[in-house]
PDB file as gemmi writes it, atoms N, CA and C in Angstrom:
CRYST1    1.000    1.000    1.000  90.00  90.00  90.00 P 1                      
ATOM      1  N   GLN A   1      56.500  39.830  10.791  1.00  0.00           N  
ATOM      2  CA  GLN A   1      55.808  40.510  11.889  1.00  0.00           C  
ATOM      3  C   GLN A   1      54.994  41.553  11.426  1.00  0.00           C  
ATOM      4  N   VAL A   2      53.476  41.542  11.951  1.00  0.00           N  
ATOM      5  CA  VAL A   2      52.733  42.617  11.407  1.00  0.00           C  
ATOM      6  C   VAL A   2      52.644  43.622  12.731  1.00  0.00           C  
ATOM      7  N   GLN A   3      52.456  44.729  12.473  1.00  0.00           N  
ATOM      8  CA  GLN A   3      52.155  45.853  13.702  1.00  0.00           C  
ATOM      9  C   GLN A   3      50.815  46.423  13.164  1.00  0.00           C  
ATOM     10  N   LEU A   4      49.927  46.463  14.222  1.00  0.00           N  
ATOM     11  CA  LEU A   4      48.705  47.288  14.168  1.00  0.00           C  
ATOM     12  C   LEU A   4      48.531  48.275  14.991  1.00  0.00           C  
ATOM     13  N   VAL A   5      47.734  49.384  14.520  1.00  0.00           N  
ATOM     14  CA  VAL A   5      47.813  50.632  15.370  1.00  0.00           C  
ATOM     15  C   VAL A   5      46.337  51.061  15.137  1.00  0.00           C  
ATOM     16  N   GLU A   6      45.439  50.956  16.181  1.00  0.00           N  
ATOM     17  CA  GLU A   6      44.240  51.571  16.342  1.00  0.00           C  
ATOM     18  C   GLU A   6      44.236  53.386  16.606  1.00  0.00           C  
ATOM     19  N   SER A   7      42.994  53.820  15.941  1.00  0.00           N  
ATOM     20  CA  SER A   7      42.906  55.159  16.284  1.00  0.00           C  
ATOM     21  C   SER A   7      41.311  55.225  16.151  1.00  0.00           C  
ATOM     22  N   GLY A   8      40.764  56.685  16.744  1.00  0.00           N  
ATOM     23  CA  GLY A   8      39.427  56.719  16.644  1.00  0.00           C  
ATOM     24  C   GLY A   8      38.569  56.833  17.596  1.00  0.00           C  
ATOM     25  N   GLY A   9      39.097  56.162  18.799  1.00  0.00           N  
ATOM     26  CA  GLY A   9      38.342  56.234  19.896  1.00  0.00           C  
ATOM     27  C   GLY A   9      38.225  57.279  20.568  1.00  0.00           C  
ATOM     28  N   GLY A  10      37.400  57.413  21.845  1.00  0.00           N  
ATOM     29  CA  GLY A  10      37.116  58.793  22.373  1.00  0.00           C  
ATOM     30  C   GLY A  10      35.652  58.533  23.227  1.00  0.00           C  
ATOM     31  N   LEU A  11      35.241  59.858  23.757  1.00  0.00           N  
ATOM     32  CA  LEU A  11      34.235  59.941  24.463  1.00  0.00           C  
ATOM     33  C   LEU A  11      33.034  60.450  23.512  1.00  0.00           C  
ATOM     34  N   VAL A  12      31.896  59.523  23.709  1.00  0.00           N  
ATOM     35  CA  VAL A  12      30.683  59.858  22.833  1.00  0.00           C  
ATOM     36  C   VAL A  12      29.724  59.878  23.807  1.00  0.00           C  
ATOM     37  N   GLN A  13      28.435  60.366  23.444  1.00  0.00           N  
ATOM     38  CA  GLN A  13      26.984  60.336  24.301  1.00  0.00           C  
ATOM     39  C   GLN A  13      26.439  59.145  23.548  1.00  0.00           C  
ATOM     40  N   ALA A  14      25.486  58.443  24.471  1.00  0.00           N  
ATOM     41  CA  ALA A  14      24.471  57.483  23.972  1.00  0.00           C  
ATOM     42  C   ALA A  14      23.692  57.908  22.805  1.00  0.00           C  
ATOM     43  N   GLY A  15      24.006  56.817  22.024  1.00  0.00           N  
ATOM     44  CA  GLY A  15      23.164  57.112  20.690  1.00  0.00           C  
ATOM     45  C   GLY A  15      23.888  57.772  19.565  1.00  0.00           C  
ATOM     46  N   GLY A  16      25.287  58.028  19.652  1.00  0.00           N  
ATOM     47  CA  GLY A  16      26.219  58.628  18.789  1.00  0.00           C  
ATOM     48  C   GLY A  16      27.070  57.625  18.044  1.00  0.00           C  
ATOM     49  N   SER A  17      27.850  58.226  17.260  1.00  0.00           N  
ATOM     50  CA  SER A  17      28.778  57.190  16.419  1.00  0.00           C  
ATOM     51  C   SER A  17      29.871  57.498  16.602  1.00  0.00           C  
ATOM     52  N   LEU A  18      30.865  56.299  16.161  1.00  0.00           N  
ATOM     53  CA  LEU A  18      32.431  56.614  16.305  1.00  0.00           C  
ATOM     54  C   LEU A  18      32.848  55.595  15.202  1.00  0.00           C  
ATOM     55  N   ARG A  19      34.010  55.802  14.638  1.00  0.00           N  
ATOM     56  CA  ARG A  19      34.547  55.096  13.396  1.00  0.00           C  
ATOM     57  C   ARG A  19      36.082  54.668  14.057  1.00  0.00           C  
ATOM     58  N   LEU A  20      36.306  53.329  14.347  1.00  0.00           N  
ATOM     59  CA  LEU A  20      37.632  52.938  14.818  1.00  0.00           C  
ATOM     60  C   LEU A  20      38.458  52.558  13.441  1.00  0.00           C  
ATOM     61  N   SER A  21      39.381  52.771  13.314  1.00  0.00           N  
ATOM     62  CA  SER A  21      40.460  52.274  12.316  1.00  0.00           C  
ATOM     63  C   SER A  21      41.601  51.712  12.797  1.00  0.00           C  
ATOM     64  N   CYS A  22      42.258  50.680  12.278  1.00  0.00           N  
ATOM     65  CA  CYS A  22      43.398  50.075  12.265  1.00  0.00           C  
ATOM     66  C   CYS A  22      44.303  49.909  11.294  1.00  0.00           C  
ATOM     67  N   ALA A  23      45.432  50.528  11.073  1.00  0.00           N  
ATOM     68  CA  ALA A  23      46.187  50.466  10.378  1.00  0.00           C  
ATOM     69  C   ALA A  23      47.121  49.359  10.499  1.00  0.00           C  
ATOM     70  N   ALA A  24      47.662  48.538   9.381  1.00  0.00           N  
ATOM     71  CA  ALA A  24      48.562  47.498   9.262  1.00  0.00           C  
ATOM     72  C   ALA A  24      49.735  47.674   8.535  1.00  0.00           C  
ATOM     73  N   SER A  25      50.996  47.212   9.074  1.00  0.00           N  
ATOM     74  CA  SER A  25      51.962  47.444   8.400  1.00  0.00           C  
ATOM     75  C   SER A  25      52.870  45.877   8.596  1.00  0.00           C  
ATOM     76  N   GLY A  26      53.837  45.750   7.652  1.00  0.00           N  
ATOM     77  CA  GLY A  26      54.649  44.571   8.048  1.00  0.00           C  
ATOM     78  C   GLY A  26      54.454  43.331   7.362  1.00  0.00           C  
ATOM     79  N   GLY A  27      53.225  43.195   6.827  1.00  0.00           N  
ATOM     80  CA  GLY A  27      52.831  41.871   6.261  1.00  0.00           C  
ATOM     81  C   GLY A  27      52.034  42.159   5.165  1.00  0.00           C  
ATOM     82  N   THR A  28      51.441  41.067   4.684  1.00  0.00           N  
ATOM     83  CA  THR A  28      50.549  41.038   3.559  1.00  0.00           C  
ATOM     84  C   THR A  28      49.348  41.374   3.818  1.00  0.00           C  
ATOM     85  N   PHE A  29      48.609  42.478   4.072  1.00  0.00           N  
ATOM     86  CA  PHE A  29      47.269  42.574   4.577  1.00  0.00           C  
ATOM     87  C   PHE A  29      46.144  41.802   4.179  1.00  0.00           C  
ATOM     88  N   SER A  30      45.997  41.593   2.747  1.00  0.00           N  
ATOM     89  CA  SER A  30      45.194  40.670   2.133  1.00  0.00           C  
ATOM     90  C   SER A  30      45.110  39.371   2.446  1.00  0.00           C  
ATOM     91  N   THR A  31      46.135  38.801   3.158  1.00  0.00           N  
ATOM     92  CA  THR A  31      46.183  37.325   3.602  1.00  0.00           C  
ATOM     93  C   THR A  31      45.590  37.283   4.979  1.00  0.00           C  
ATOM     94  N   TYR A  32      45.359  38.159   5.512  1.00  0.00           N  
ATOM     95  CA  TYR A  32      44.851  38.184   7.022  1.00  0.00           C  
ATOM     96  C   TYR A  32      43.331  38.404   7.349  1.00  0.00           C  
ATOM     97  N   ALA A  33      42.606  37.512   7.817  1.00  0.00           N  
ATOM     98  CA  ALA A  33      41.274  37.771   8.518  1.00  0.00           C  
ATOM     99  C   ALA A  33      41.456  38.826   9.540  1.00  0.00           C  
ATOM    100  N   MET A  34      40.526  39.846   9.649  1.00  0.00           N  
ATOM    101  CA  MET A  34      40.773  40.719  10.554  1.00  0.00           C  
ATOM    102  C   MET A  34      39.383  40.796  11.668  1.00  0.00           C  
ATOM    103  N   GLY A  35      39.911  41.316  12.895  1.00  0.00           N  
ATOM    104  CA  GLY A  35      38.670  41.308  13.744  1.00  0.00           C  
ATOM    105  C   GLY A  35      39.134  42.344  14.867  1.00  0.00           C  
ATOM    106  N   TRP A  36      37.894  42.780  15.394  1.00  0.00           N  
ATOM    107  CA  TRP A  36      37.985  43.626  16.587  1.00  0.00           C  
ATOM    108  C   TRP A  36      37.368  42.975  17.731  1.00  0.00           C  
ATOM    109  N   PHE A  37      38.263  43.100  18.842  1.00  0.00           N  
ATOM    110  CA  PHE A  37      37.675  42.536  20.249  1.00  0.00           C  
ATOM    111  C   PHE A  37      37.600  43.849  21.131  1.00  0.00           C  
ATOM    112  N   ARG A  38      36.780  43.594  22.130  1.00  0.00           N  
ATOM    113  CA  ARG A  38      36.670  44.617  23.115  1.00  0.00           C  
ATOM    114  C   ARG A  38      36.975  43.944  24.487  1.00  0.00           C  
ATOM    115  N   GLN A  39      37.382  44.916  25.620  1.00  0.00           N  
ATOM    116  CA  GLN A  39      37.307  44.340  26.909  1.00  0.00           C  
ATOM    117  C   GLN A  39      37.065  45.613  27.853  1.00  0.00           C  
ATOM    118  N   ALA A  40      35.998  45.438  28.463  1.00  0.00           N  
ATOM    119  CA  ALA A  40      35.567  46.079  29.875  1.00  0.00           C  
ATOM    120  C   ALA A  40      36.249  45.770  30.742  1.00  0.00           C  
ATOM    121  N   PRO A  41      36.291  46.846  31.689  1.00  0.00           N  
ATOM    122  CA  PRO A  41      36.847  46.767  32.839  1.00  0.00           C  
ATOM    123  C   PRO A  41      36.007  45.593  33.991  1.00  0.00           C  
ATOM    124  N   GLY A  42      36.939  44.521  34.532  1.00  0.00           N  
ATOM    125  CA  GLY A  42      36.405  43.040  35.248  1.00  0.00           C  
ATOM    126  C   GLY A  42      35.786  42.227  34.105  1.00  0.00           C  
ATOM    127  N   LYS A  43      35.872  42.543  32.871  1.00  0.00           N  
ATOM    128  CA  LYS A  43      35.142  41.497  31.973  1.00  0.00           C  
ATOM    129  C   LYS A  43      36.277  40.961  31.152  1.00  0.00           C  
ATOM    130  N   GLU A  44      36.069  39.689  30.394  1.00  0.00           N  
ATOM    131  CA  GLU A  44      36.691  38.906  29.587  1.00  0.00           C  
ATOM    132  C   GLU A  44      36.657  39.721  28.192  1.00  0.00           C  
ATOM    133  N   ARG A  45      37.817  39.578  27.531  1.00  0.00           N  
ATOM    134  CA  ARG A  45      37.948  40.124  26.122  1.00  0.00           C  
ATOM    135  C   ARG A  45      37.234  39.140  25.156  1.00  0.00           C  
ATOM    136  N   GLU A  46      36.049  40.026  24.417  1.00  0.00           N  
ATOM    137  CA  GLU A  46      35.334  39.374  23.455  1.00  0.00           C  
ATOM    138  C   GLU A  46      35.563  39.955  22.169  1.00  0.00           C  
ATOM    139  N   LEU A  47      35.205  38.775  21.106  1.00  0.00           N  
ATOM    140  CA  LEU A  47      35.128  39.345  19.866  1.00  0.00           C  
ATOM    141  C   LEU A  47      33.943  40.102  19.455  1.00  0.00           C  
ATOM    142  N   VAL A  48      34.191  41.048  18.775  1.00  0.00           N  
ATOM    143  CA  VAL A  48      32.944  41.957  18.568  1.00  0.00           C  
ATOM    144  C   VAL A  48      32.541  41.582  16.981  1.00  0.00           C  
ATOM    145  N   ALA A  49      33.650  41.804  15.943  1.00  0.00           N  
ATOM    146  CA  ALA A  49      33.212  41.590  14.666  1.00  0.00           C  
ATOM    147  C   ALA A  49      34.655  41.142  13.948  1.00  0.00           C  
ATOM    148  N   LEU A  50      34.098  40.419  12.989  1.00  0.00           N  
ATOM    149  CA  LEU A  50      35.258  39.849  12.088  1.00  0.00           C  
ATOM    150  C   LEU A  50      35.195  40.113  10.392  1.00  0.00           C  
ATOM    151  N   ILE A  51      36.139  40.100   9.907  1.00  0.00           N  
ATOM    152  CA  ILE A  51      35.797  39.894   8.420  1.00  0.00           C  
ATOM    153  C   ILE A  51      36.866  39.222   7.624  1.00  0.00           C  
ATOM    154  N   THR A  52      36.780  38.243   6.462  1.00  0.00           N  
ATOM    155  CA  THR A  52      37.487  37.656   5.945  1.00  0.00           C  
ATOM    156  C   THR A  52      38.284  38.781   5.142  1.00  0.00           C  
ATOM    157  N   ARG A  53      39.661  37.929   4.553  1.00  0.00           N  
ATOM    158  CA  ARG A  53      40.554  38.781   3.960  1.00  0.00           C  
ATOM    159  C   ARG A  53      40.097  39.744   2.688  1.00  0.00           C  
ATOM    160  N   ILE A  54      39.076  39.171   1.810  1.00  0.00           N  
ATOM    161  CA  ILE A  54      38.797  39.881   0.721  1.00  0.00           C  
ATOM    162  C   ILE A  54      37.185  40.411   0.975  1.00  0.00           C  
ATOM    163  N   SER A  55      36.944  40.552   2.496  1.00  0.00           N  
ATOM    164  CA  SER A  55      35.467  41.068   2.739  1.00  0.00           C  
ATOM    165  C   SER A  55      34.329  40.368   2.056  1.00  0.00           C  
ATOM    166  N   SER A  56      34.476  39.127   2.120  1.00  0.00           N  
ATOM    167  CA  SER A  56      33.362  38.053   1.605  1.00  0.00           C  
ATOM    168  C   SER A  56      32.567  37.658   2.426  1.00  0.00           C  
ATOM    169  N   GLY A  57      32.968  37.644   3.648  1.00  0.00           N  
ATOM    170  CA  GLY A  57      32.043  37.268   4.827  1.00  0.00           C  
ATOM    171  C   GLY A  57      32.482  38.394   6.261  1.00  0.00           C  
ATOM    172  N   THR A  58      31.385  38.418   6.932  1.00  0.00           N  
ATOM    173  CA  THR A  58      31.509  39.017   8.314  1.00  0.00           C  
ATOM    174  C   THR A  58      30.851  38.457   9.462  1.00  0.00           C  
ATOM    175  N   TYR A  59      31.269  38.657  10.552  1.00  0.00           N  
ATOM    176  CA  TYR A  59      30.650  38.094  11.727  1.00  0.00           C  
ATOM    177  C   TYR A  59      30.501  39.179  12.632  1.00  0.00           C  
ATOM    178  N   TYR A  60      29.349  39.302  13.489  1.00  0.00           N  
ATOM    179  CA  TYR A  60      29.083  40.137  14.530  1.00  0.00           C  
ATOM    180  C   TYR A  60      28.612  39.432  15.869  1.00  0.00           C  
ATOM    181  N   THR A  61      29.001  39.760  17.013  1.00  0.00           N  
ATOM    182  CA  THR A  61      28.437  39.230  18.123  1.00  0.00           C  
ATOM    183  C   THR A  61      27.169  39.996  18.365  1.00  0.00           C  
ATOM    184  N   ASP A  62      26.001  39.182  19.056  1.00  0.00           N  
ATOM    185  CA  ASP A  62      24.797  39.452  18.963  1.00  0.00           C  
ATOM    186  C   ASP A  62      24.736  40.828  19.568  1.00  0.00           C  
ATOM    187  N   SER A  63      25.260  41.480  20.430  1.00  0.00           N  
ATOM    188  CA  SER A  63      25.029  42.661  21.190  1.00  0.00           C  
ATOM    189  C   SER A  63      25.277  43.857  20.090  1.00  0.00           C  
ATOM    190  N   VAL A  64      25.993  43.535  18.834  1.00  0.00           N  
ATOM    191  CA  VAL A  64      26.488  44.745  18.327  1.00  0.00           C  
ATOM    192  C   VAL A  64      25.665  44.620  16.823  1.00  0.00           C  
ATOM    193  N   ARG A  65      25.245  43.486  16.567  1.00  0.00           N  
ATOM    194  CA  ARG A  65      24.584  43.057  15.222  1.00  0.00           C  
ATOM    195  C   ARG A  65      23.537  44.194  14.871  1.00  0.00           C  
ATOM    196  N   GLY A  66      23.720  44.887  13.717  1.00  0.00           N  
ATOM    197  CA  GLY A  66      22.710  45.898  13.296  1.00  0.00           C  
ATOM    198  C   GLY A  66      23.271  47.235  13.529  1.00  0.00           C  
ATOM    199  N   ARG A  67      23.914  47.427  14.630  1.00  0.00           N  
ATOM    200  CA  ARG A  67      24.861  48.724  15.010  1.00  0.00           C  
ATOM    201  C   ARG A  67      25.896  48.892  14.662  1.00  0.00           C  
ATOM    202  N   PHE A  68      26.919  47.877  14.268  1.00  0.00           N  
ATOM    203  CA  PHE A  68      28.232  47.872  14.036  1.00  0.00           C  
ATOM    204  C   PHE A  68      28.519  47.551  12.750  1.00  0.00           C  
ATOM    205  N   ILE A  69      29.325  48.148  11.966  1.00  0.00           N  
ATOM    206  CA  ILE A  69      29.934  47.459  10.500  1.00  0.00           C  
ATOM    207  C   ILE A  69      31.275  47.458  10.680  1.00  0.00           C  
ATOM    208  N   ILE A  70      31.686  46.168  10.214  1.00  0.00           N  
ATOM    209  CA  ILE A  70      33.265  46.160   9.974  1.00  0.00           C  
ATOM    210  C   ILE A  70      33.621  46.032   8.527  1.00  0.00           C  
ATOM    211  N   SER A  71      34.467  46.816   8.089  1.00  0.00           N  
ATOM    212  CA  SER A  71      34.987  46.858   6.604  1.00  0.00           C  
ATOM    213  C   SER A  71      36.524  47.037   6.496  1.00  0.00           C  
ATOM    214  N   ARG A  72      36.842  46.668   5.395  1.00  0.00           N  
ATOM    215  CA  ARG A  72      38.107  46.830   5.164  1.00  0.00           C  
ATOM    216  C   ARG A  72      38.733  47.322   3.845  1.00  0.00           C  
ATOM    217  N   ASP A  73      39.938  47.914   3.686  1.00  0.00           N  
ATOM    218  CA  ASP A  73      40.345  48.444   2.532  1.00  0.00           C  
ATOM    219  C   ASP A  73      41.658  48.044   2.192  1.00  0.00           C  
ATOM    220  N   ASN A  74      41.893  46.860   1.724  1.00  0.00           N  
ATOM    221  CA  ASN A  74      43.129  46.165   1.262  1.00  0.00           C  
ATOM    222  C   ASN A  74      44.142  47.088   0.617  1.00  0.00           C  
ATOM    223  N   ALA A  75      43.718  48.086  -0.282  1.00  0.00           N  
ATOM    224  CA  ALA A  75      44.836  49.020  -0.659  1.00  0.00           C  
ATOM    225  C   ALA A  75      45.102  50.024   0.480  1.00  0.00           C  
ATOM    226  N   LYS A  76      44.606  50.026   1.290  1.00  0.00           N  
ATOM    227  CA  LYS A  76      45.220  51.161   2.434  1.00  0.00           C  
ATOM    228  C   LYS A  76      45.641  50.300   3.461  1.00  0.00           C  
ATOM    229  N   ASN A  77      45.464  48.905   3.417  1.00  0.00           N  
ATOM    230  CA  ASN A  77      46.056  48.088   4.647  1.00  0.00           C  
ATOM    231  C   ASN A  77      45.258  48.470   5.802  1.00  0.00           C  
ATOM    232  N   THR A  78      43.899  48.895   5.843  1.00  0.00           N  
ATOM    233  CA  THR A  78      43.175  49.223   6.818  1.00  0.00           C  
ATOM    234  C   THR A  78      41.960  48.577   7.045  1.00  0.00           C  
ATOM    235  N   VAL A  79      41.495  48.406   8.513  1.00  0.00           N  
ATOM    236  CA  VAL A  79      40.384  47.795   8.978  1.00  0.00           C  
ATOM    237  C   VAL A  79      39.476  48.878   9.595  1.00  0.00           C  
ATOM    238  N   TYR A  80      38.240  48.747   9.376  1.00  0.00           N  
ATOM    239  CA  TYR A  80      37.229  49.814  10.195  1.00  0.00           C  
ATOM    240  C   TYR A  80      36.359  48.904  11.087  1.00  0.00           C  
ATOM    241  N   LEU A  81      35.885  49.835  11.991  1.00  0.00           N  
ATOM    242  CA  LEU A  81      34.414  49.423  12.632  1.00  0.00           C  
ATOM    243  C   LEU A  81      33.879  50.676  12.662  1.00  0.00           C  
ATOM    244  N   GLN A  82      32.852  50.959  12.170  1.00  0.00           N  
ATOM    245  CA  GLN A  82      31.875  52.020  12.413  1.00  0.00           C  
ATOM    246  C   GLN A  82      30.941  51.595  13.496  1.00  0.00           C  
ATOM    247  N   MET A  83      30.792  52.394  14.490  1.00  0.00           N  
ATOM    248  CA  MET A  83      30.098  52.095  15.693  1.00  0.00           C  
ATOM    249  C   MET A  83      28.727  52.913  15.580  1.00  0.00           C  
ATOM    250  N   ASN A  84      27.473  52.522  15.444  1.00  0.00           N  
ATOM    251  CA  ASN A  84      26.369  53.746  15.658  1.00  0.00           C  
ATOM    252  C   ASN A  84      25.398  53.015  16.586  1.00  0.00           C  
ATOM    253  N   SER A  85      24.549  53.855  17.039  1.00  0.00           N  
ATOM    254  CA  SER A  85      23.672  53.805  18.090  1.00  0.00           C  
ATOM    255  C   SER A  85      24.397  53.230  19.300  1.00  0.00           C  
ATOM    256  N   LEU A  86      25.340  54.187  19.795  1.00  0.00           N  
ATOM    257  CA  LEU A  86      26.000  53.612  20.809  1.00  0.00           C  
ATOM    258  C   LEU A  86      25.620  53.371  22.168  1.00  0.00           C  
ATOM    259  N   LYS A  87      25.723  52.505  23.070  1.00  0.00           N  
ATOM    260  CA  LYS A  87      25.157  52.370  24.352  1.00  0.00           C  
ATOM    261  C   LYS A  87      26.250  52.367  25.356  1.00  0.00           C  
ATOM    262  N   PRO A  88      26.072  52.728  26.703  1.00  0.00           N  
ATOM    263  CA  PRO A  88      27.027  52.890  27.555  1.00  0.00           C  
ATOM    264  C   PRO A  88      27.627  51.530  27.749  1.00  0.00           C  
ATOM    265  N   GLU A  89      26.884  50.430  27.750  1.00  0.00           N  
ATOM    266  CA  GLU A  89      27.568  49.246  27.616  1.00  0.00           C  
ATOM    267  C   GLU A  89      28.436  48.642  26.550  1.00  0.00           C  
ATOM    268  N   ASP A  90      28.712  49.721  25.583  1.00  0.00           N  
ATOM    269  CA  ASP A  90      29.652  49.432  24.702  1.00  0.00           C  
ATOM    270  C   ASP A  90      31.190  49.821  25.036  1.00  0.00           C  
ATOM    271  N   THR A  91      31.067  50.536  26.128  1.00  0.00           N  
ATOM    272  CA  THR A  91      32.228  51.269  26.939  1.00  0.00           C  
ATOM    273  C   THR A  91      33.367  50.271  27.100  1.00  0.00           C  
ATOM    274  N   ALA A  92      34.522  50.441  26.495  1.00  0.00           N  
ATOM    275  CA  ALA A  92      35.557  49.273  26.592  1.00  0.00           C  
ATOM    276  C   ALA A  92      36.976  49.787  25.813  1.00  0.00           C  
ATOM    277  N   ALA A  93      37.706  48.927  25.857  1.00  0.00           N  
ATOM    278  CA  ALA A  93      39.029  49.245  25.378  1.00  0.00           C  
ATOM    279  C   ALA A  93      38.824  48.224  23.961  1.00  0.00           C  
ATOM    280  N   TYR A  94      39.167  48.665  22.747  1.00  0.00           N  
ATOM    281  CA  TYR A  94      38.847  48.010  21.611  1.00  0.00           C  
ATOM    282  C   TYR A  94      40.121  47.871  21.005  1.00  0.00           C  
ATOM    283  N   TYR A  95      40.395  46.434  20.572  1.00  0.00           N  
ATOM    284  CA  TYR A  95      41.526  46.125  20.006  1.00  0.00           C  
ATOM    285  C   TYR A  95      41.417  45.277  18.452  1.00  0.00           C  
ATOM    286  N   CYS A  96      42.278  45.753  17.671  1.00  0.00           N  
ATOM    287  CA  CYS A  96      42.336  45.267  16.522  1.00  0.00           C  
ATOM    288  C   CYS A  96      43.295  43.815  16.571  1.00  0.00           C  
ATOM    289  N   ALA A  97      42.782  42.929  15.709  1.00  0.00           N  
ATOM    290  CA  ALA A  97      43.634  41.919  15.603  1.00  0.00           C  
ATOM    291  C   ALA A  97      43.684  40.936  14.370  1.00  0.00           C  
ATOM    292  N   ALA A  98      44.832  40.469  14.107  1.00  0.00           N  
ATOM    293  CA  ALA A  98      44.864  39.696  12.611  1.00  0.00           C  
ATOM    294  C   ALA A  98      45.219  38.127  12.614  1.00  0.00           C  
ATOM    295  N   ARG A  99      44.973  37.364  12.024  1.00  0.00           N  
ATOM    296  CA  ARG A  99      45.031  36.159  11.697  1.00  0.00           C  
ATOM    297  C   ARG A  99      45.287  35.778  10.372  1.00  0.00           C  
ATOM    298  N   TYR A 100      46.543  35.056  10.080  1.00  0.00           N  
ATOM    299  CA  TYR A 100      46.763  34.624   8.898  1.00  0.00           C  
ATOM    300  C   TYR A 100      45.747  33.504   8.355  1.00  0.00           C  
ATOM    301  N   TYR A 101      44.877  33.956   7.573  1.00  0.00           N  
ATOM    302  CA  TYR A 101      43.957  33.010   7.040  1.00  0.00           C  
ATOM    303  C   TYR A 101      43.542  33.042   5.583  1.00  0.00           C  
ATOM    304  N   ILE A 102      43.923  32.046   4.738  1.00  0.00           N  
ATOM    305  CA  ILE A 102      43.935  32.471   3.373  1.00  0.00           C  
ATOM    306  C   ILE A 102      42.693  32.021   2.837  1.00  0.00           C  
ATOM    307  N   SER A 103      41.452  31.192   3.302  1.00  0.00           N  
ATOM    308  CA  SER A 103      40.650  31.012   2.743  1.00  0.00           C  
ATOM    309  C   SER A 103      39.513  32.089   3.016  1.00  0.00           C  
ATOM    310  N   SER A 104      38.762  32.273   1.714  1.00  0.00           N  
ATOM    311  CA  SER A 104      37.906  33.601   1.894  1.00  0.00           C  
ATOM    312  C   SER A 104      36.290  33.026   1.711  1.00  0.00           C  
ATOM    313  N   ALA A 105      36.138  31.552   1.872  1.00  0.00           N  
ATOM    314  CA  ALA A 105      35.118  31.000   2.096  1.00  0.00           C  
ATOM    315  C   ALA A 105      34.475  30.702   3.177  1.00  0.00           C  
ATOM    316  N   THR A 106      35.257  30.767   4.108  1.00  0.00           N  
ATOM    317  CA  THR A 106      34.905  30.441   5.719  1.00  0.00           C  
ATOM    318  C   THR A 106      35.419  31.611   6.668  1.00  0.00           C  
ATOM    319  N   LEU A 107      34.885  31.744   7.757  1.00  0.00           N  
ATOM    320  CA  LEU A 107      35.275  32.689   8.683  1.00  0.00           C  
ATOM    321  C   LEU A 107      36.031  31.892   9.865  1.00  0.00           C  
ATOM    322  N   PRO A 108      37.266  32.209  10.255  1.00  0.00           N  
ATOM    323  CA  PRO A 108      38.112  31.427  11.044  1.00  0.00           C  
ATOM    324  C   PRO A 108      37.775  31.497  12.540  1.00  0.00           C  
ATOM    325  N   LEU A 109      36.512  31.113  12.962  1.00  0.00           N  
ATOM    326  CA  LEU A 109      35.898  30.941  14.120  1.00  0.00           C  
ATOM    327  C   LEU A 109      35.894  29.436  14.811  1.00  0.00           C  
ATOM    328  N   PRO A 110      36.383  29.486  15.853  1.00  0.00           N  
ATOM    329  CA  PRO A 110      36.979  30.673  16.837  1.00  0.00           C  
ATOM    330  C   PRO A 110      38.131  31.227  16.445  1.00  0.00           C  
ATOM    331  N   PHE A 111      38.063  32.669  16.503  1.00  0.00           N  
ATOM    332  CA  PHE A 111      39.285  33.385  15.962  1.00  0.00           C  
ATOM    333  C   PHE A 111      40.295  33.667  16.955  1.00  0.00           C  
ATOM    334  N   ARG A 112      41.324  33.195  16.788  1.00  0.00           N  
ATOM    335  CA  ARG A 112      42.612  33.230  17.601  1.00  0.00           C  
ATOM    336  C   ARG A 112      43.687  33.981  16.778  1.00  0.00           C  
ATOM    337  N   PRO A 113      43.919  35.170  17.274  1.00  0.00           N  
ATOM    338  CA  PRO A 113      44.646  36.242  16.454  1.00  0.00           C  
ATOM    339  C   PRO A 113      46.004  35.924  16.435  1.00  0.00           C  
ATOM    340  N   ASP A 114      46.939  36.035  15.435  1.00  0.00           N  
ATOM    341  CA  ASP A 114      48.476  35.773  15.486  1.00  0.00           C  
ATOM    342  C   ASP A 114      49.034  37.290  15.901  1.00  0.00           C  
ATOM    343  N   TYR A 115      48.136  38.490  15.824  1.00  0.00           N  
ATOM    344  CA  TYR A 115      48.729  39.667  16.035  1.00  0.00           C  
ATOM    345  C   TYR A 115      47.488  40.632  16.649  1.00  0.00           C  
ATOM    346  N   TRP A 116      48.100  41.503  17.514  1.00  0.00           N  
ATOM    347  CA  TRP A 116      47.238  42.496  18.427  1.00  0.00           C  
ATOM    348  C   TRP A 116      47.626  43.799  18.150  1.00  0.00           C  
ATOM    349  N   GLY A 117      46.622  44.681  18.125  1.00  0.00           N  
ATOM    350  CA  GLY A 117      46.992  45.865  18.538  1.00  0.00           C  
ATOM    351  C   GLY A 117      47.182  46.555  19.783  1.00  0.00           C  
ATOM    352  N   GLN A 118      47.397  47.680  20.004  1.00  0.00           N  
ATOM    353  CA  GLN A 118      47.702  48.040  21.468  1.00  0.00           C  
ATOM    354  C   GLN A 118      46.304  48.586  22.191  1.00  0.00           C  
ATOM    355  N   GLY A 119      44.981  48.848  21.499  1.00  0.00           N  
ATOM    356  CA  GLY A 119      44.035  49.180  21.902  1.00  0.00           C  
ATOM    357  C   GLY A 119      43.711  50.810  21.912  1.00  0.00           C  
ATOM    358  N   THR A 120      42.281  51.052  21.765  1.00  0.00           N  
ATOM    359  CA  THR A 120      41.889  52.130  21.928  1.00  0.00           C  
ATOM    360  C   THR A 120      40.440  52.238  22.708  1.00  0.00           C  
ATOM    361  N   GLN A 121      40.441  53.483  23.444  1.00  0.00           N  
ATOM    362  CA  GLN A 121      39.284  53.373  24.419  1.00  0.00           C  
ATOM    363  C   GLN A 121      38.407  53.986  23.753  1.00  0.00           C  
ATOM    364  N   VAL A 122      36.901  53.493  24.018  1.00  0.00           N  
ATOM    365  CA  VAL A 122      35.603  53.881  23.897  1.00  0.00           C  
ATOM    366  C   VAL A 122      34.923  54.268  24.942  1.00  0.00           C  
ATOM    367  N   THR A 123      34.373  55.419  25.133  1.00  0.00           N  
ATOM    368  CA  THR A 123      33.647  55.800  26.385  1.00  0.00           C  
ATOM    369  C   THR A 123      32.407  56.215  25.884  1.00  0.00           C  
ATOM    370  N   VAL A 124      31.301  55.610  26.407  1.00  0.00           N  
ATOM    371  CA  VAL A 124      29.901  56.117  25.848  1.00  0.00           C  
ATOM    372  C   VAL A 124      29.143  56.544  27.179  1.00  0.00           C  
ATOM    373  N   SER A 125      28.674  57.719  26.916  1.00  0.00           N  
ATOM    374  CA  SER A 125      28.281  58.563  28.388  1.00  0.00           C  
ATOM    375  C   SER A 125      26.570  58.208  28.030  1.00  0.00           C  
ATOM    376  N   SER A 126      26.034  57.962  29.475  1.00  0.00           N  
ATOM    377  CA  SER A 126      24.698  58.096  29.239  1.00  0.00           C  
ATOM    378  C   SER A 126      23.883  59.604  29.444  1.00  0.00           C  
TER     379      SER A 126                                                      
END                                                                             
């Protein structure tokens, strides 16, 4: 059983930056592809970014590509989401997710996580 704990959310002005962190425990972190989802009120949860187990590949949804960067540190069992040039429409609860996926040559899309974090709120004011 893998536990995921997010941190780093908060309130920021439009144009600002935040870095989310997700600390994993209870499993072999380097065997999991990791992703960040978000869910705004009244909207479906969407995949924001995804990274393979050894950082050999990444995926971004169109609305964040060029502004957000996903990365991971397998020695620290942590995945990050650096969010730059934030917009009010980025306001949402952000969730970390893990899927056991041993391949490092392909991205596990569609991404169907095995484990979820509890979420951290990001609010961008205009």
